[in-house]
C-alpha positions in Angstrom: 0.0 0.0 0.0 1.3 3.5 -0.9 2.3 5.7 2.1 -0.2 8.4 1.2 -3.0 5.9 0.8 -2.1 4.4 4.2 -2.1 7.8 5.9 -5.5 8.6 4.4 -6.9 5.3 5.6 -5.6 6.0 9.1 -7.2 9.5 9.0 -10.5 8.0 7.9 -10.4 5.4 10.7 -9.6 8.2 13.2 -12.5 10.3 12.0 -14.9 7.5 12.6 -13.5 6.7 16.0 -11.8 3.4 14.8 -8.3 4.7 15.7 -7.1 7.0 18.4 -5.9 10.3 17.1 -2.6 9.8 18.9 -1.8 7.2 16.3 -1.6 9.9 13.7 1.0 11.9 15.5 4.0 12.6 13.2 7.0 10.9 14.8 9.6 12.2 12.4 9.1 15.9 12.4 10.5 18.1 9.6 10.6 21.7 10.8 10.9 24.7 8.5 12.5 27.7 10.2 12.0 30.6 7.8 15.0 32.6 9.0 18.7 32.3 9.2 20.4 30.7 12.3 20.7 32.8 15.4 17.5 34.7 15.5 14.2 34.4 17.5 12.5 32.0 15.1 15.6 29.7 15.1 15.8 29.8 18.9 12.1 29.0 19.1 12.2 26.2 16.6 15.2 24.5 18.1 13.8 24.8 21.7 10.5 23.4 20.4 12.3 20.5 18.7 14.1 19.6 21.9 10.9 19.8 23.8 9.2 17.5 21.3 11.9 14.9 21.8 12.0 15.3 25.6 8.2 15.0 25.8 8.5 11.8 23.7 5.9 12.9 21.1 8.5 12.8 18.3 11.2 10.3 17.5 13.3 12.6 15.4 13.3 16.3 14.5 15.1 17.7 11.5 15.5 21.4 10.8 15.8 23.5 7.6 16.6 27.2 7.8 15.5 29.4 4.9 15.9 33.1 5.6 14.8 36.2 3.8 11.8 38.5 3.2 10.5 38.3 6.7 10.0 34.5 6.4 8.3 34.7 3.0 11.0 32.7 1.2 10.7 29.9 3.8 7.0 30.1 3.6 7.0 29.6 -0.2 9.4 26.7 0.1 7.3 25.1 2.8 4.1 25.4 0.9 5.5 24.2 -2.4 7.5 21.2 -0.9 5.3 19.9 1.9 1.8 19.6 0.5 -0.1 16.9 2.3 2.8 16.0 4.6 1.6 15.3 8.1 5.2 15.4 9.4 6.0 18.9 8.3 5.6 22.0 10.5 6.8 25.6 10.2 7.7 28.2 12.8 6.1 31.6 12.1 4.7 34.6 13.9 4.0 38.4 13.9 7.1 39.1 11.8 5.8 37.0 8.9 2.5 38.9 8.9 4.4 42.2 8.7 6.5 40.9 5.9 3.5 39.7 4.0 1.8 43.1 4.3 4.9 45.0 3.1 6.2 42.5 0.6 3.0 41.0 -0.9 4.6 37.7 -1.7 3.1 35.3 -4.3 2.5 32.6 -1.7 0.1 33.5 1.1 0.0 32.2 4.7 -3.5 31.0 4.0 -2.0 28.2 1.9 -0.6 26.5 5.0 -2.5 25.1 8.0 -2.7 27.0 11.3 -1.9 24.9 14.3 -1.0 26.9 17.4 0.4 30.1 18.9 3.1 29.3 21.4 4.7 32.3 22.9 4.9 36.1 23.0 8.1 38.1 23.5 8.9 41.7 23.8 11.7 43.5 22.0 14.6 45.4 23.5 16.4 48.4 21.9 20.1 48.4 22.4 23.2 50.5 21.6 26.7 49.1 20.7 28.8 49.3 23.9 31.0 52.0 22.4 28.1 54.2 21.2 28.4 58.0 21.9 24.8 57.9 23.0 24.0 56.8 26.6 20.2 56.7 26.7 17.0 56.5 24.7 16.7 60.2 25.4 20.0 60.9 23.6 18.9 58.8 20.6 15.5 60.6 20.3 17.1 64.0 20.6 19.4 63.2 17.6 16.5 61.5 15.8 14.4 64.7 16.1 17.3 66.9 14.8 18.2 64.7 11.9 16.1 61.6 11.4 18.3 60.1 8.6 21.4 60.2 10.8 20.0 57.6 13.1 20.2 54.1 11.7 17.7 51.7 13.2 18.7 48.1 12.8 16.7 44.9 13.1 15.0 42.1 11.3 13.4 42.1 7.9 11.2 44.9 6.6 7.9 44.7 8.4 9.4 43.1 11.5 8.1 44.2 14.9 11.2 46.3 15.5 10.7 48.0 12.2 7.0 48.7 13.1 8.1 49.9 16.5 10.6 52.3 15.1 7.9 53.9 13.0 5.6 54.0 16.0 8.3 55.7 18.0 8.8 58.3 15.2 5.1 59.1 15.2 5.0 59.5 19.0 7.9 61.9 19.1 6.8 64.0 16.2 9.1 62.7 13.4 7.7 61.8 10.0 7.7 58.0 10.1 8.6 57.8 6.4 12.0 59.3 7.3 13.0 56.4 9.6 16.4 55.2 8.3 15.7 51.5 8.9 18.4 48.9 8.0 16.8 45.5 7.5 18.7 42.2 8.0 17.7 38.7 7.0 17.5 37.5 10.6 18.3 38.2 14.2 21.9 36.8 13.9 22.8 39.2 11.1 21.2 42.1 13.0 23.1 41.2 16.2 26.4 41.2 14.3 25.6 44.6 12.8 24.8 46.1 16.3 28.0 44.6 17.8 30.0 46.0 14.9 28.6 49.5 15.3 27.1 49.4 11.8 23.8 50.8 13.1 23.0 53.5 15.6 20.4 51.6 17.6 19.3 48.0 17.2 16.1 46.1 18.2 15.3 42.5 18.6 13.9 39.9 21.0 15.2 40.1 24.5 16.3 36.5 24.3 18.5 37.3 21.3 20.2 40.2 23.0 20.4 39.1 26.6 23.8 37.4 26.5 25.4 40.5 24.9 23.7 42.9 27.3 24.8 40.8 30.3 28.4 40.7 28.9 28.5 44.4 28.5 28.8 44.3 24.7 25.4 46.1 24.3 23.7 48.8 26.3 20.0 48.1 26.8 17.8 51.3 26.5 14.2 50.2 26.5 11.8 47.2 26.3 8.6 47.4 24.3 6.4 45.8 27.0 3.8 47.6 29.0 5.6 46.8 32.3 9.2 45.8 33.0 10.1 42.2 32.2 10.5 39.9 35.1 14.0 39.9 36.4 15.2 42.5 33.8 16.2 45.9 34.9 15.5 47.8 31.7 12.8 50.5 31.5 9.9 50.4 29.2 9.4 53.0 26.4 6.3 54.1 28.3 8.4 54.9 31.4 10.5 57.2 29.2 7.5 59.1 27.9 7.1 57.2 24.6 3.6 55.7 24.5 4.5 52.6 22.5 3.9 48.9 23.3 4.2 46.0 20.9 4.8 42.3 21.4 6.1 39.6 19.1 4.2 36.3 19.1 5.4 33.1 17.6 3.5 30.0 16.5 3.4 26.9 14.3 1.7 26.1 11.0 1.3 22.7 9.3 1.6 21.8 5.7 -1.1 22.6 3.1 -3.7 19.9 2.4 -3.4 17.8 5.5 -6.6 16.2 6.8 -8.6 17.5 9.8 -7.4 14.4 11.7 -3.8 15.0 10.9 -4.2 18.7 11.9 -5.7 17.7 15.2 -2.9 15.2 15.8 -0.2 17.8 15.2 -2.0 20.3 17.4 -2.4 17.8 20.2 1.3 17.0 19.9 2.2 20.7 20.2 -0.2 21.3 23.2 1.3 18.3 25.0 4.8 19.6 24.3 4.0 23.1 25.8 3.2 21.3 29.1 6.6 19.6 29.3 9.5 20.5 31.7 11.8 21.1 28.7 9.5 23.8 27.3 9.0 25.4 30.7 12.8 25.7 31.0 13.0 27.4 27.6 10.3 29.9 28.5 12.2 30.9 31.6 15.6 30.9 30.0 14.5 33.1 27.1 12.1 35.3 29.0 9.2 34.2 26.8 5.6 34.5 27.9 3.5 31.4 27.3 0.7 32.4 25.0 -0.8 29.1 23.9 -3.8 29.3 21.5 -5.0 26.7 19.0 -8.0 25.7 16.9 -10.4 28.3 15.5 -9.3 30.8 18.2 -5.8 30.8 16.8 -7.0 31.1 13.2 -9.2 34.1 14.2 -6.3 35.6 16.1 -4.0 35.5 13.1 -6.7 37.2 10.9 -7.3 39.9 13.5 -3.6 40.5 14.1 -3.0 40.8 10.4 -5.7 43.5 10.1 -4.4 45.3 13.3 -0.8 45.2 12.1 -1.8 46.5 8.7 -3.7 49.4 10.2 -0.7 50.3 12.5 1.6 50.2 9.5 -0.6 52.4 7.4 -1.0 54.9 10.4 2.8 54.9 10.8 3.5 55.7 7.2 5.1 52.3 6.4 2.7 51.4 3.6 
């Protein structure tokens, strides 16, 4: 019997109650990480892979990194190469929505199958250790004098740090279209640019920057949360008179064309994993907030967030 015929038979049995859905769980997971190594999606994907193994819901996990265009290149490859594959999953999140809004790629997120939101993380803005600026106030003063002289570095165009820079501009009275934003293919490249002093100010997930902040290689200026992060002595933008708050959520999608039973099996696998000790350790280590959401609620959340991000980007002059 052909493998795809066998899987369809299993799905039919599960749908009629003749087979437990757990029997459909994909044991050899193929994970698309639509970003270069070293960034937030990469960290999330590999932490998830470890938790899948530790929770014993997967036998093996293989990874493929495909960076560029805020995840759109990885999305296109995932959609085109994984149709109907119940073993294939892709890490994604708010950054991908922003990239789709600005880049309008040929392949839409709607081609893949929504599974679950996992986490939310707030960004931190940092300076290179040898920067002549000492505070966010210093940066904003220069930004007001000469917007183009301040290079804001971060992930792809449409990333949360890009959107946040435009929101900051609007709040401090600078034309958001004059933000000099330098986009990088992933968090690893952005981090290297910040460390090398190739940008004035950089933004990214706190988990990506924490080791450099703690080592004194970067100076943390502000976090994008509404209140200070637990155990992190960095003021919020709001504390500094800039009324901006924005979070960066991350989730998982399945391949196009999988059956409802296969989708449920993958979702159940992820939900079980989020309750594991390994995943709890990753949340604490990376200062991620658990934000688990699945099923129709997750699907609606993505649609609503897409509309909200688009409205924010229009208001901020990004599109």
